[in-house]
C-alpha positions as CSV (number, residue, x, y, z in Angstrom):
1,M,-11.1,89.8,72.3
2,E,-7.7,88.0,72.4
3,I,-8.9,85.0,70.5
4,I,-9.3,87.7,67.4
5,K,-5.5,88.9,67.9
6,F,-4.2,85.4,67.9
7,A,-6.5,84.5,64.6
8,L,-5.3,87.2,62.8
9,I,-1.7,86.9,63.7
10,G,-2.3,83.1,62.6
11,I,-3.6,83.7,59.1
12,L,-1.0,87.0,58.7
13,C,1.4,84.1,58.9
14,A,-0.3,82.1,56.6
15,V,-0.4,85.0,53.8
16,L,3.2,85.8,54.2
17,V,4.0,82.1,54.0
18,V,1.8,81.4,51.2
19,V,3.7,84.6,49.4
20,V,7.0,84.0,50.7
21,R,7.4,80.3,49.3
22,Q,6.1,81.7,45.7
23,Q,9.3,83.7,45.9
24,R,11.7,82.6,47.6
25,P,10.8,78.4,48.7
26,E,13.8,77.8,51.1
27,L,12.4,80.3,53.5
28,A,8.8,79.6,53.7
29,I,9.7,77.7,56.7
30,I,11.7,80.8,58.3
31,V,8.3,82.6,58.4
32,Q,6.2,79.6,59.2
33,L,8.3,79.4,62.3
34,A,8.4,82.7,62.9
35,G,4.5,82.9,63.5
36,I,4.7,79.6,65.6
37,V,7.4,81.4,67.6
38,V,5.2,84.8,68.1
39,L,2.1,82.6,68.8
40,V,3.4,80.9,71.7
41,I,5.5,83.7,73.2
42,L,1.3,85.8,73.0
43,S,0.3,82.5,74.6
44,I,2.5,82.3,77.6
45,E,0.3,84.6,79.7
46,Y,-2.7,82.3,79.4
47,M,-0.8,79.2,79.7
48,K,0.8,80.8,83.5
49,N,-3.5,81.6,84.6
50,I,-4.3,78.0,83.5
51,F,-1.1,76.4,85.8
52,T,-1.8,79.8,87.9
53,E,-5.4,77.6,88.6
54,T,-5.0,74.3,88.5
55,D,-2.4,74.5,90.8
56,G,-5.2,74.9,94.1
57,L,-7.5,73.3,92.2
58,F,-6.2,69.9,92.7
59,S,-4.7,70.3,96.1
60,D,-7.6,68.2,97.7
61,A,-7.1,65.0,95.1
62,E,-4.6,62.7,97.4
63,F,-4.3,60.5,94.3
64,L,-3.2,63.9,92.0
65,N,-0.3,65.0,95.0
66,D,2.0,62.3,93.6
67,G,2.4,64.9,90.2
68,Y,0.0,63.0,88.2
69,L,-1.4,66.5,87.2
70,E,2.2,68.0,86.3
71,L,3.0,64.9,84.5
72,L,-0.4,65.5,82.5
73,V,0.6,69.2,82.2
74,K,4.2,67.1,80.6
75,I,2.0,65.2,78.7
76,L,-0.1,68.0,76.7
77,G,3.4,69.7,76.2
78,I,4.5,66.9,74.6
79,A,1.8,66.5,72.4
80,A,1.1,69.4,70.8
81,V,4.7,70.5,70.0
82,T,4.8,66.7,68.4
83,K,1.7,68.0,66.0
84,I,3.0,71.3,65.7
85,G,6.2,69.4,64.6
86,S,4.7,67.3,62.8
87,D,2.4,70.0,60.9
88,I,5.3,71.9,59.9
89,C,7.4,68.3,58.6
90,K,4.4,68.2,56.4
91,D,4.1,71.8,54.9
92,S,7.7,71.2,53.6
93,A,6.6,68.3,52.0
94,N,8.3,65.1,54.4
95,S,5.4,63.5,55.3
96,A,7.5,60.3,56.3
97,L,9.5,62.4,58.9
98,A,6.2,64.2,60.2
99,T,4.9,60.8,60.9
100,V,8.5,59.5,62.6
101,V,7.6,62.3,64.5
102,E,4.2,61.8,66.1
103,L,6.1,58.3,66.6
104,V,8.7,59.4,68.8
105,G,6.3,61.9,70.6
106,K,3.4,59.2,71.3
107,A,6.7,56.6,73.0
108,V,8.0,59.5,74.5
109,I,4.2,60.2,75.8
110,L,4.1,56.3,76.8
111,A,7.5,56.0,78.6
112,M,6.0,58.5,80.9
113,C,3.0,57.0,81.1
114,L,4.1,53.9,82.5
115,S,4.5,54.9,86.1
116,L,0.4,55.9,86.4
117,I,-0.1,52.7,84.6
118,K,1.8,50.9,86.9
119,T,-0.3,52.8,89.7
120,L,-3.6,52.3,88.2
121,A,-3.0,48.4,87.7
122,E,-2.0,48.5,91.3
123,I,-5.3,49.8,92.5
124,S,-6.7,47.7,89.9
125,K,-5.5,44.9,91.7
126,G,-6.6,46.1,95.4
127,L,-9.5,46.3,94.3
128,L,-10.1,43.0,93.0
129,E,-8.2,41.1,96.5
């Protein structure tokens, strides 16, 4: 099972971060980032499969043909990057910076959703008429 490989890499990275943090705290964040990069690179193939499968899945739904599925994928990516960035800031004892990263991530997601919100409001208005 592939998930075991991902879990073991994550655990190994976490142990390395703890060991490095005891000896050279300034390098612990670099080890942590390296582990994140390795896991992301290893998961790219799975992401490709997800995008390939969902591409044809919603081709019949006309309301998704306006780029909403692409928007959803971008929003999920932004949410994941925001969460990882926030957690790294928290691990580095920068909780205030972590809060700002989360706030900015939410603002970017909201800005990206404005066209969707506008479309939903128009549909709702049309249903009420």
